[in-house]
C-alpha positions in Angstrom: -81.0 16.9 22.7 -77.5 16.6 21.2 -75.4 19.7 21.6 -71.8 20.1 20.5 -70.4 20.1 23.8 -72.4 16.9 25.0 -71.1 15.2 21.8 -67.5 16.2 22.8 -68.1 15.0 26.5 -69.4 11.6 25.2 -66.5 11.1 22.5 -64.1 12.0 25.3 -65.7 9.5 27.8 -65.6 6.8 25.2 -62.1 7.6 24.3 -60.9 7.3 28.1 -63.1 3.9 28.7 -61.5 2.4 25.6 -57.9 3.3 26.9 -57.7 0.0 29.1 -58.8 -2.0 26.0 -56.2 -1.1 23.9 -52.8 -3.1 24.3 -50.2 -1.3 26.0 -46.8 -0.9 24.2 -43.9 0.0 26.4 -40.9 1.0 24.4 -38.4 -0.9 26.3 -34.9 -0.6 24.9 -33.9 -4.4 24.8 -30.4 -4.9 25.0 -28.7 -6.7 22.0 -27.5 -10.0 23.3 -24.3 -9.5 21.0 -23.3 -6.3 22.0 -20.9 -7.1 24.6 -19.0 -9.8 22.3 -19.2 -7.6 19.3 -17.4 -4.7 21.4 -14.7 -7.4 22.5 -14.2 -8.5 18.6 -14.1 -5.2 17.4 -12.5 -3.2 20.1 -15.4 -0.5 19.9 -15.0 0.0 16.1 -18.4 0.6 14.2 -20.1 -2.6 12.5 -21.6 -1.9 9.2 -24.3 -4.2 8.3 -24.2 -6.1 5.1 -21.4 -7.9 2.6 -21.6 -10.7 5.2 -24.2 -13.5 4.3 -25.1 -16.5 6.5 -26.8 -19.3 4.5 -28.5 -21.9 6.6 -31.8 -23.6 6.5 -34.4 -21.6 8.4 -35.9 -24.8 10.1 -33.3 -27.2 11.5 -35.0 -30.5 12.9 -32.0 -31.2 14.8 -30.0 -28.8 16.6 -27.0 -31.1 17.0 -25.5 -30.5 13.6 -26.8 -27.6 11.5 -25.3 -26.8 8.4 -24.1 -23.1 7.4 -22.0 -21.1 5.0 -20.7 -17.8 5.8 -19.7 -15.7 2.8 -18.1 -12.2 2.7 -18.2 -9.9 -0.6 -14.4 -9.4 -1.0 -11.9 -9.5 -3.8 -9.5 -11.3 -1.6 -6.5 -9.6 -3.0 -3.5 -8.4 -1.0 -4.8 -5.1 -0.7 -8.4 -6.0 0.1 -9.4 -9.2 1.8 -11.0 -10.7 4.9 -8.8 -11.2 7.8 -11.3 -13.0 10.1 -14.8 -14.2 10.5 -16.5 -14.9 14.0 -19.7 -16.4 14.3 -21.8 -15.7 17.1 -25.0 -17.8 18.5 -27.6 -16.2 20.6 -28.7 -18.8 23.1 -25.6 -21.3 23.1 -24.0 -21.7 26.5 -20.8 -20.7 24.7 -21.8 -17.6 22.2 -18.6 -17.6 20.3 -19.2 -20.6 18.0 -16.1 -20.4 15.8 -13.7 -17.8 14.6 -12.0 -18.3 11.0 -8.7 -16.6 9.9 -8.5 -15.9 6.3 -5.9 -14.0 4.0 -5.5 -13.1 0.4 -4.3 -16.6 -0.2 -7.6 -18.3 0.6 -9.0 -17.5 -2.6 -12.7 -17.0 -1.5 -14.1 -15.3 1.5 -16.3 -18.4 2.5 -16.4 -20.8 5.2 -18.7 -23.7 5.6 -19.5 -25.9 8.7 -21.9 -27.7 11.1 -22.8 -26.2 14.7 -24.6 -27.1 17.7 -27.7 -24.9 18.3 -29.5 -24.7 21.7 -32.8 -24.0 20.3 -34.3 -21.3 18.1 -32.1 -18.3 17.9 -30.3 -15.9 15.7 -26.7 -16.3 14.4 -24.5 -13.2 13.9 -21.4 -13.4 12.0 -18.6 -10.5 12.2 -16.0 -10.2 9.6 -12.7 -8.2 9.8 -11.3 -6.7 6.7 -7.8 -5.7 5.8 -8.6 -2.2 6.2 -9.8 -2.6 9.7 -13.6 -2.2 8.9 -16.0 -4.5 10.2 -19.1 -6.0 8.7 -22.0 -8.3 9.6 -25.0 -10.2 8.8 -27.1 -12.4 10.6 -29.8 -15.3 10.3 -32.5 -16.8 12.4 -32.8 -20.6 12.8 -35.7 -22.4 14.2 -34.4 -25.6 16.0 -37.0 -28.2 16.7 -34.5 -30.4 18.6 -32.3 -28.4 20.9 -28.5 -29.3 21.4 -26.3 -27.8 24.0 -28.4 -28.3 26.9 -26.7 -27.2 30.3 -25.9 -30.0 32.6 -28.0 -28.7 35.6 
């Protein structure tokens, strides 16, 4: 005979038995690997997401020479321009890949280069504007052949 109390008991028992089968997700706050570097670059000022675009291939066959272009939405006038763009790499031995200094005479807030990447990783570009604000953008790059390997 099935009674409501027995049904509740069986449901609870089934629920307890199923708990070990469920994937346990522990919400561990992982520290952003860029946080200390961004803190150094900005002096603790807040960084807003947006206005900065990293244009790079999603898949790079060779990490020794990965093309990329970083652009910032800015009119590049004397009153409103980009002062610097710092490019950071998540997994390179030297995470500060490059710093580009710009001004209103640059004409465009864009730089293009090739970089070495030590495996699949995220790139972050932080731009400082003339008003003292900081903006950022990021891109993921999958690298099939790594560069920048440690000598050890």
